C-alpha positions in Angstrom: 126.0 119.7 51.0 123.8 118.6 53.7 119.7 117.9 53.5 117.6 118.6 56.2 113.9 117.9 56.6 111.7 120.8 56.2 110.1 122.2 59.0 106.9 120.8 60.2 104.2 123.0 59.7 101.6 121.5 62.0 102.4 119.3 65.1 100.8 116.0 62.8 103.8 116.4 60.5 106.4 116.0 63.6 105.0 112.1 63.0 107.1 110.4 60.6 105.3 108.9 57.5 103.2 109.7 54.5 100.0 108.3 53.2 99.5 105.8 56.2 100.2 108.4 59.0 97.8 110.7 57.4 95.1 108.3 56.9 95.6 107.4 60.8 95.6 110.9 62.0 92.5 111.8 60.0 90.5 108.9 61.3 92.1 109.4 64.9 90.9 112.9 64.7 87.2 111.9 63.5 87.4 108.9 66.6 88.6 111.6 69.1 85.7 114.0 68.0 83.1 111.0 68.3 84.4 110.4 71.8 84.3 113.9 72.6 80.7 114.1 71.7 79.8 111.5 74.2 81.1 113.7 77.2 77.8 115.2 76.9 76.0 117.3 79.5 72.2 117.9 78.8 71.1 121.6 79.9 67.5 121.9 80.5 67.2 125.0 79.2 68.6 124.3 75.7 68.3 121.7 72.8 72.0 121.9 72.6 74.0 119.7 75.1 77.3 120.9 76.7 80.1 118.7 74.9 83.9 118.3 74.5 83.6 118.2 70.9 84.3 121.9 70.3 87.2 121.2 72.1 88.2 118.5 70.0 87.4 120.0 66.8 90.0 123.0 67.6 92.8 120.5 68.5 92.2 118.6 65.2 92.5 121.5 63.3 95.4 122.7 64.9 97.3 119.6 65.3 96.5 118.1 61.5 96.1 121.4 59.7 93.6 122.4 57.0 93.6 119.0 55.0 93.6 116.6 57.5 91.2 118.4 59.9 88.8 118.9 57.4 89.1 115.2 56.2 88.7 114.4 60.0 85.5 116.4 60.2 84.1 115.3 57.0 84.7 111.7 58.0 82.9 112.4 61.2 79.9 114.0 59.8 79.6 111.6 57.3 79.6 108.5 59.5 77.3 110.4 61.9 74.7 111.2 59.0 74.8 107.7 57.6 73.5 106.6 60.9 76.6 105.9 63.3 75.9 107.3 66.9 78.9 109.6 67.2 76.9 112.9 68.1 76.3 114.0 71.4 74.1 111.8 73.5 75.1 108.9 71.1 72.9 110.2 68.4 73.3 110.4 64.7 71.5 112.0 61.5 71.0 115.5 60.6 67.4 116.7 62.2 68.8 117.6 65.3 68.9 121.0 66.8 72.9 121.1 67.2 73.5 119.4 63.8 74.5 123.0 62.8 77.5 123.0 64.8 78.3 119.6 63.5 78.6 121.3 60.2 80.5 124.2 61.6 83.1 122.0 62.9 84.3 121.5 59.0 84.8 125.0 58.5 86.3 125.6 62.0 89.0 122.6 61.2 89.8 124.6 57.9 90.4 127.8 59.4 92.2 126.9 62.6 94.2 124.8 60.3 95.0 127.0 58.2 96.0 129.5 60.8 98.3 126.4 62.6 99.9 125.9 59.1 101.1 129.5 59.0 102.5 129.4 62.8 99.5 130.6 65.0 99.7 127.8 67.5 103.3 128.5 68.7 102.7 131.0 71.3 99.6 131.1 73.6 98.5 134.4 72.7 98.1 133.8 69.2 96.9 130.2 69.6 94.0 131.5 71.8 93.2 134.0 68.9 93.0 130.9 67.1 90.6 129.1 69.0 88.5 131.9 69.4 88.1 132.4 65.8 87.6 128.5 65.3 84.8 128.8 68.0 83.2 131.7 66.3 83.4 129.6 63.2 81.4 126.8 64.8 78.8 129.4 66.1 78.4 131.3 62.9 76.8 127.9 61.5 75.3 126.7 64.6 73.4 129.6 65.5 71.3 129.9 62.2 70.7 126.2 62.0 69.4 126.3 65.7 67.0 129.3 64.6 65.8 127.6 61.8 65.1 124.2 63.6 64.0 125.6 66.9 62.1 128.4 65.4 63.7 131.2 67.3 65.0 134.5 66.8 68.4 135.4 66.8 68.3 136.7 70.4 66.8 133.7 71.4 69.4 131.3 69.9 72.0 133.1 71.2 70.7 132.8 74.4 70.2 129.0 73.9 73.1 128.4 71.4 76.0 130.4 72.5 75.7 132.4 76.1 75.6 129.1 78.0 78.7 127.8 76.9 80.9 130.8 76.7 82.7 130.3 80.1 83.4 126.4 79.1 85.0 127.9 75.7 87.3 130.1 77.3 88.2 127.2 79.7 88.8 125.2 76.4 90.9 128.2 74.9 93.0 128.7 77.6 93.7 124.9 78.0 94.9 125.0 74.4 96.7 127.9 74.6 98.9 126.6 77.1 98.9 123.0 75.5 100.0 123.7 71.9 103.2 126.0 72.7 104.1 123.1 75.1 103.6 120.8 72.6 105.7 122.5 70.3 108.6 123.0 72.9 108.7 119.1 73.5 108.5 118.5 69.5 111.8 120.6 68.8 113.7 118.6 71.7 113.0 115.5 69.5 
């Protein structure tokens, strides 16, 4: 009787190890998101900056799966709320106009991670669809927060917190749609 290793559900499973691996991946995912937040371009017409955070969040969720992805985003959120300058522009706390997007990262990591565990990041079209759903999840939390903090209605919140970011999001989705299937092919050769 031959024994075989279980098939990895997400890319993080390809790395051998147990609790130590999982802890390193969770902390690494939070650190990646914090670093991506520092790639921040303020836009003069909106309180929400252009960052690479959403890209990092979607990558973390897809690569680590539901549990590790959510834990990564919870660590990121907790560290930022506690006062570490990990949010965009080196900010922290929960009062900013873009904090709702940060909260949305947790839900996006959960959704993207769950779909990735079910094999949705192994082909380019499905990976793209997963990333679009993740972005929509972030917007679903971020836009109402922006409405409350900036005291604007829904059309204005969409103009401030969604429309300026659609082209960048499309580029991020396209990159991820090419990157994940390629990474799976590389992992399969190991």
